[in-house]
C-alpha positions as CSV (number, residue, x, y, z in Angstrom):
1,M,22.7,14.5,-15.4
2,L,20.3,17.4,-16.6
3,L,19.6,15.5,-19.8
4,R,18.3,12.5,-18.0
5,R,16.0,14.6,-15.9
6,L,14.3,16.6,-18.5
7,N,11.4,15.3,-20.4
8,P,9.7,15.7,-23.6
9,A,7.4,18.2,-25.3
10,G,6.6,21.7,-25.0
11,T,7.1,25.3,-26.4
12,C,6.4,28.8,-26.0
13,L,5.1,29.7,-29.5
14,G,3.7,32.8,-28.5
15,L,6.9,34.2,-26.9
16,L,7.0,37.4,-29.1
17,L,8.5,39.2,-26.1
18,L,11.7,40.7,-25.3
19,A,11.8,38.5,-22.2
20,N,13.5,40.9,-20.1
21,C,10.9,40.8,-17.2
22,A,9.4,37.9,-15.5
23,R,7.0,40.2,-13.9
24,H,5.8,42.5,-16.5
25,P,6.2,40.6,-20.2
26,R,5.5,43.0,-23.0
27,V,3.6,40.2,-24.8
28,V,1.4,37.6,-23.2
29,P,1.7,34.2,-25.2
30,P,-1.4,32.5,-25.7
31,G,-2.4,29.3,-24.0
32,T,-4.9,28.8,-21.0
33,E,-3.4,26.2,-18.8
34,F,-0.6,23.8,-17.9
35,K,-1.3,20.1,-18.7
36,I,0.0,17.1,-17.1
37,V,-0.3,14.3,-19.7
38,H,0.3,10.6,-19.6
39,V,3.2,9.5,-22.2
40,Q,5.0,6.3,-21.9
41,N,3.5,5.7,-18.3
42,H,5.0,9.0,-17.0
43,G,3.2,12.2,-16.4
44,L,4.7,15.0,-18.4
45,I,3.7,18.8,-17.6
46,L,3.4,20.8,-20.9
47,P,3.8,24.7,-20.5
48,P,1.4,26.9,-22.3
49,P,0.6,27.3,-25.2
50,V,1.6,23.7,-26.5
51,S,-1.4,22.4,-24.7
52,D,-3.3,24.1,-27.7
53,L,-1.1,22.9,-30.4
54,P,-1.7,20.2,-33.0
55,R,0.4,17.3,-31.9
56,T,2.5,17.1,-35.2
57,E,2.9,21.0,-35.4
58,P,6.7,22.3,-34.9
59,F,7.3,24.7,-32.2
60,S,8.4,28.1,-34.1
61,F,8.6,31.4,-32.7
62,K,10.7,35.0,-32.9
63,F,11.6,37.7,-30.4
64,P,13.9,40.8,-30.7
65,V,17.3,40.6,-29.2
66,A,20.3,42.5,-28.7
67,L,23.3,41.7,-31.0
68,G,26.9,41.0,-30.0
69,A,29.8,41.8,-32.0
70,A,29.9,38.9,-34.5
71,K,29.4,39.8,-38.3
72,K,29.2,36.2,-39.3
73,P,26.0,34.2,-39.8
74,C,24.8,33.1,-36.6
75,L,23.2,29.7,-36.4
76,E,22.7,26.8,-33.8
77,T,21.1,23.7,-35.1
78,N,20.9,20.0,-35.3
79,D,18.1,17.7,-36.5
80,L,15.9,18.7,-33.6
81,F,16.0,22.3,-33.6
82,N,17.0,25.4,-35.3
83,I,18.0,28.7,-33.9
84,H,18.8,31.6,-36.1
85,V,20.0,35.3,-35.4
86,D,19.1,37.8,-38.2
87,R,21.3,40.6,-37.8
88,K,19.5,42.7,-40.2
89,S,15.9,42.6,-38.4
90,R,17.6,42.0,-34.8
91,Q,15.2,38.9,-34.5
92,L,16.0,35.5,-33.4
93,A,13.9,32.6,-34.8
94,I,13.5,29.4,-33.0
95,T,12.1,26.1,-34.3
96,L,11.5,23.0,-31.7
97,P,10.3,19.7,-32.2
98,S,6.6,18.9,-32.1
99,L,4.9,16.9,-29.4
100,S,4.9,13.7,-31.7
101,I,8.7,13.8,-32.3
102,W,9.4,14.4,-28.5
103,Q,7.3,11.5,-27.8
104,S,8.9,9.2,-30.3
105,I,12.5,10.0,-28.7
106,L,11.4,9.5,-25.3
107,P,12.3,5.8,-25.3
108,L,16.0,6.6,-26.2
109,W,15.8,9.7,-24.1
110,E,15.6,7.5,-21.1
111,Q,18.1,5.1,-22.0
112,P,21.8,6.0,-20.5
113,D,23.6,4.6,-23.4
114,Q,21.8,6.8,-25.8
115,A,24.4,9.4,-25.8
116,E,24.0,10.9,-29.2
117,T,20.3,11.6,-28.5
118,H,21.3,13.2,-25.2
119,Q,23.8,15.5,-26.8
120,K,21.3,16.6,-29.4
121,I,18.9,17.6,-26.5
122,A,22.0,19.2,-24.7
123,A,22.6,21.1,-27.7
124,I,19.3,23.0,-27.4
125,L,19.8,24.3,-23.8
126,N,23.5,25.0,-24.4
127,A,22.5,27.4,-27.7
128,P,22.5,30.6,-25.5
129,L,26.2,29.9,-24.2
130,Q,27.2,29.2,-27.9
131,L,25.6,32.1,-29.4
132,E,26.9,34.4,-26.5
133,N,30.4,32.7,-26.9
134,Q,30.3,33.4,-30.5
135,G,29.4,37.1,-30.5
136,C,25.9,36.7,-31.9
137,L,24.0,37.8,-28.8
138,S,24.7,40.1,-26.0
139,P,24.8,38.4,-22.3
140,A,21.6,39.9,-21.5
141,S,19.8,38.2,-24.5
142,A,21.5,35.1,-23.8
143,V,20.1,35.1,-20.4
144,N,16.6,35.8,-21.7
145,L,17.2,32.8,-24.6
146,R,18.1,30.4,-21.8
147,Q,14.9,31.1,-19.6
148,I,12.8,30.9,-22.8
149,L,14.3,27.3,-23.8
150,R,13.8,26.1,-20.4
151,D,10.3,27.1,-20.5
152,A,10.0,25.4,-23.8
153,I,10.6,22.1,-22.7
154,P,8.4,20.2,-20.6
155,T,9.5,18.4,-17.5
156,R,8.2,15.4,-15.2
157,P,6.2,16.4,-12.2
158,G,9.0,16.6,-9.5
159,L,11.6,17.8,-11.8
160,D,10.1,21.4,-12.3
161,L,13.1,22.8,-10.3
162,D,15.6,22.0,-13.4
163,P,13.9,24.7,-15.8
164,S,12.7,27.1,-13.0
165,Y,15.9,27.4,-11.1
166,G,18.6,25.5,-13.4
167,S,19.0,22.9,-10.6
168,N,20.0,19.4,-11.2
169,S,21.9,16.3,-10.0
170,A,25.1,17.5,-11.8
171,G,25.4,20.9,-10.4
172,L,26.2,22.4,-6.7
173,G,23.3,24.7,-6.6
174,L,20.5,26.7,-7.7
175,E,19.5,30.1,-9.5
176,L,18.0,33.0,-7.2
177,K,15.2,34.4,-8.9
178,F,12.5,36.9,-7.8
179,G,10.1,35.2,-5.7
180,V,13.0,33.6,-3.6
181,R,13.9,34.4,-0.3
182,L,17.6,33.7,0.9
183,K,17.8,32.2,4.6
184,V,21.0,32.8,6.6
185,Q,21.2,31.1,10.0
186,R,24.2,31.6,12.1
187,A,25.3,30.1,15.5
188,H,26.9,32.8,17.9
189,F,28.9,31.7,20.9
190,K,30.0,33.4,24.1
191,G,33.4,34.1,24.5
192,P,36.6,33.4,22.2
193,P,36.9,30.0,20.4
194,P,39.1,27.3,22.6
195,A,42.4,26.5,21.3
196,D,41.3,23.3,19.2
197,G,38.2,25.4,17.6
198,K,35.5,23.0,19.1
199,R,32.7,24.6,20.9
200,T,30.0,22.8,22.7
201,I,26.3,23.4,23.3
202,T,27.3,25.1,26.5
203,D,29.0,27.7,24.7
204,L,26.0,28.7,22.4
205,A,24.6,32.3,23.0
206,G,22.1,31.8,20.5
207,I,21.1,31.8,16.8
208,S,20.2,34.7,14.3
209,T,18.3,34.2,11.2
210,V,18.7,36.9,8.2
211,Y,16.3,37.0,5.3
212,Y,17.0,38.4,2.2
213,E,14.3,38.8,-0.9
214,C,15.3,38.5,-4.2
215,Q,14.0,41.5,-6.1
216,L,14.1,42.7,-9.8
217,D,15.8,46.4,-10.1
218,S,14.9,48.8,-13.0
219,R,17.3,47.0,-15.6
220,E,15.4,43.7,-14.7
221,R,18.6,42.5,-13.0
222,I,18.6,40.5,-9.5
223,A,18.9,42.6,-6.4
224,F,18.5,42.1,-2.8
225,G,16.2,43.8,-0.5
226,K,17.0,45.2,3.3
227,P,17.4,42.3,5.5
228,T,14.7,41.1,8.0
229,L,16.5,39.8,10.9
230,Q,15.3,37.6,13.7
231,F,16.9,36.4,17.0
232,D,16.0,33.5,19.3
233,S,16.5,35.6,22.4
234,E,16.3,39.4,23.4
235,A,19.9,38.9,24.8
236,L,21.3,38.0,21.5
237,K,19.3,40.8,19.7
238,A,21.0,43.3,22.3
239,R,24.3,41.9,21.8
240,L,24.1,42.1,17.8
241,A,22.4,45.6,17.6
242,K,25.3,47.1,15.5
243,G,25.1,44.2,13.0
244,W,27.3,41.4,11.9
245,E,28.8,40.0,8.6
246,D,25.3,38.6,7.5
247,T,23.3,41.6,7.5
248,Q,26.1,43.2,4.8
249,F,25.4,40.7,2.1
250,A,23.0,43.1,0.2
251,R,25.6,45.7,0.0
252,Q,28.4,43.2,-1.2
253,A,25.8,41.6,-3.8
254,R,25.4,44.2,-6.4
255,P,22.7,43.8,-8.9
256,E,23.4,41.3,-11.7
257,P,21.4,39.4,-14.5
258,I,22.3,36.0,-13.0
259,Y,22.6,35.1,-9.3
260,R,23.5,31.4,-8.2
261,L,23.6,29.7,-4.7
262,F,26.2,27.1,-4.4
263,L,25.7,24.9,-1.5
264,L,28.9,23.5,-0.3
265,T,30.2,21.1,2.3
266,S,31.1,22.5,5.4
267,F,34.9,22.2,5.6
268,V,36.1,22.8,2.1
269,K,39.8,23.0,3.1
270,K,41.9,23.0,6.3
271,G,41.2,26.4,8.3
272,L,38.1,27.3,6.0
273,K,34.8,26.5,7.1
274,R,32.3,27.4,4.1
275,S,28.8,26.5,3.8
276,A,27.8,28.5,0.7
277,L,28.8,30.8,-2.0
278,V,26.6,33.4,-3.6
279,L,27.6,34.4,-7.1
280,G,26.4,36.9,-9.5
281,A,27.5,37.0,-13.4
282,A,26.7,39.5,-16.2
283,G,25.9,36.6,-18.6
284,V,25.5,32.7,-19.2
285,T,29.3,32.6,-20.4
286,Q,30.6,34.2,-17.1
287,M,28.5,32.1,-14.9
288,Q,29.4,28.7,-16.7
289,S,32.9,29.7,-16.1
290,L,32.0,30.2,-12.5
291,D,30.3,27.2,-12.1
292,R,33.4,25.3,-13.4
293,Q,35.8,26.9,-10.9
294,I,33.8,26.2,-7.9
295,A,33.1,22.5,-8.9
296,A,37.0,22.0,-9.5
297,N,37.8,23.9,-6.2
298,P,35.1,24.7,-3.9
299,A,37.6,26.4,-1.4
300,V,38.4,29.1,-4.3
301,G,38.6,32.7,-3.0
302,C,36.2,35.4,-4.2
303,D,39.3,37.5,-5.1
304,E,40.2,34.6,-7.7
305,L,36.9,34.7,-9.4
306,K,37.5,37.7,-11.5
307,G,34.6,40.0,-12.5
308,A,32.0,38.1,-10.3
309,A,29.9,39.5,-7.7
310,C,30.7,37.1,-4.8
311,V,29.9,36.6,-1.2
312,S,31.2,33.7,0.7
313,F,29.4,32.4,3.9
314,E,32.1,31.0,6.3
315,G,31.9,29.8,9.9
316,D,29.0,28.4,12.0
317,V,26.5,29.3,9.3
318,T,23.8,27.7,7.1
319,V,22.5,29.1,3.9
320,S,19.2,27.8,2.5
321,S,16.4,29.3,0.2
322,E,12.4,29.4,0.4
323,I,10.0,30.3,-2.2
324,R,7.0,32.8,-1.9
325,V,3.8,31.3,-2.8
326,T,0.1,31.4,-1.9
327,I,-1.7,28.7,0.3
328,N,-5.6,28.6,0.3
329,G,-5.3,32.6,-0.5
330,A,-2.8,33.4,2.1
331,P,1.1,34.2,1.4
332,A,3.4,31.8,2.8
333,Y,7.3,30.7,2.2
334,L,8.0,27.3,2.0
335,D,11.6,25.5,1.4
336,W,13.0,25.7,-1.9
337,G,12.1,22.0,-3.6
338,T,8.7,21.7,-1.5
339,S,6.1,19.4,-3.8
340,V,2.4,19.9,-3.5
341,R,2.1,16.7,-1.6
342,S,4.8,17.8,1.2
343,A,3.2,21.4,1.4
344,M,-0.2,19.6,2.1
345,R,1.5,17.5,4.6
346,K,3.0,20.6,6.2
347,F,-0.4,22.2,6.4
348,Q,-1.9,18.8,8.1
349,A,-4.3,18.6,4.8
350,E,-3.2,15.0,3.8
351,K,-6.8,14.2,3.4
352,A,-8.0,17.2,1.6
353,T,-9.9,17.2,-1.7
354,G,-10.2,19.6,-4.8
355,I,-6.5,20.2,-5.1
356,K,-6.0,23.2,-7.3
357,L,-2.5,24.4,-8.5
358,R,-2.1,27.7,-10.4
359,R,1.4,28.9,-11.9
360,A,2.6,31.9,-13.4
361,F,3.4,32.1,-17.0
362,H,4.7,35.3,-18.2
363,G,2.4,37.4,-16.1
364,K,-0.7,35.2,-16.0
365,L,-1.6,32.7,-13.4
366,L,-2.8,29.6,-15.3
367,P,-4.4,26.4,-13.9
368,V,-2.4,23.2,-13.9
369,V,-4.6,20.7,-15.1
370,A,-3.8,16.8,-14.6
371,D,-4.9,13.9,-16.7
372,P,-6.9,11.5,-15.0
373,K,-4.4,8.8,-15.8
374,V,-1.9,10.5,-13.9
375,E,-4.0,12.6,-11.6
376,G,-1.2,11.5,-8.8
377,S,1.4,13.8,-10.5
378,L,-0.1,16.8,-9.4
379,E,1.0,16.1,-5.7
380,N,4.5,15.2,-7.1
381,T,4.9,18.5,-8.8
382,A,7.4,20.8,-7.1
383,L,6.2,24.3,-6.2
384,V,7.8,27.1,-7.8
385,A,7.8,30.8,-6.7
386,G,4.4,32.5,-7.4
387,D,2.5,29.3,-7.3
388,E,-1.0,29.3,-6.0
389,L,-2.2,25.9,-4.4
390,S,-5.8,25.5,-2.8
391,W,-7.8,22.5,-1.4
392,T,-10.7,21.6,0.3
393,I,-11.2,19.8,3.6
394,E,-14.6,18.4,4.3
395,A,-16.0,19.0,7.5
396,A,-16.2,15.9,10.0
397,K,-19.7,14.4,9.9
């Protein structure tokens, strides 16, 4: 469950921005660093500017929104938070718990039998969906609010993927965002398939790889750039010179505010071998509906997912995602979900010292600073797109 994976404290006090653009925010919030602090024997990543706030101060902020059609008062609240949409000023006001309150409920939060506490915390992250459903917010503003709330709640090192990509143990996939690269690998075979449909390694003609960069268009929607192609042989490159189904993806996936990659089992029903679906939606409500439909029936056809941008990857194909980061000053692509520790292992730097991580926060790269009591938590931190990681390796004496 997502609620079990979240962890206490944090906010975006200075988010006086329209929040429409991850690359070009209109107002950069205060705060100088992310902090990994020691709480209840756990490390906890606090986003800026919460690390600079007094421990008992509630986290309150406002930002302008686009309204929905509702004329009634718009309020989502419980004893942990308050979100109010002021139609006259077209402002949304948020108050979240102070760090001390988050810390006090942490012991309850960790227990599976505390359903009421879990539901109260879930209500915070569900508020954008409720406000869009009630006609209080436009789909675009609901998308913005959702990310702001994700940024406002801290996570444990290693669970950074929850707020960054909406990935959790209860879901089937992850969101495709700026800085992520889609990787599509397909096996190509010689001749027509045998009657029983079973191929062997001797039938393999080669493997193609297609990469698509997630970009933002002028309206801050997710779009996909021109494909980058790789082939494991010149013969396969010549055979596929006119293209194949994977090279058409960017044309099929029109720009949308939200895109999600659903990773599925290979065989979802007799006669259909599907490894993934990529779905685009105009808002939070539509994406939740799509998520439920896919969970209920992974074999659902794109023609049945009304209004969605939908691309199905079928056949002998695998789909995954990578993130663009900077390692010791050089750009690199790493598998989605890579931690600091696994990145260092990949670069044969397990014994490195002076590990430094910087993370983007509304347009600025800020350091991630670990409390000495939980210093090992830095290595457990999952990397996200845009991170800068560096280290020092002492020369052998």
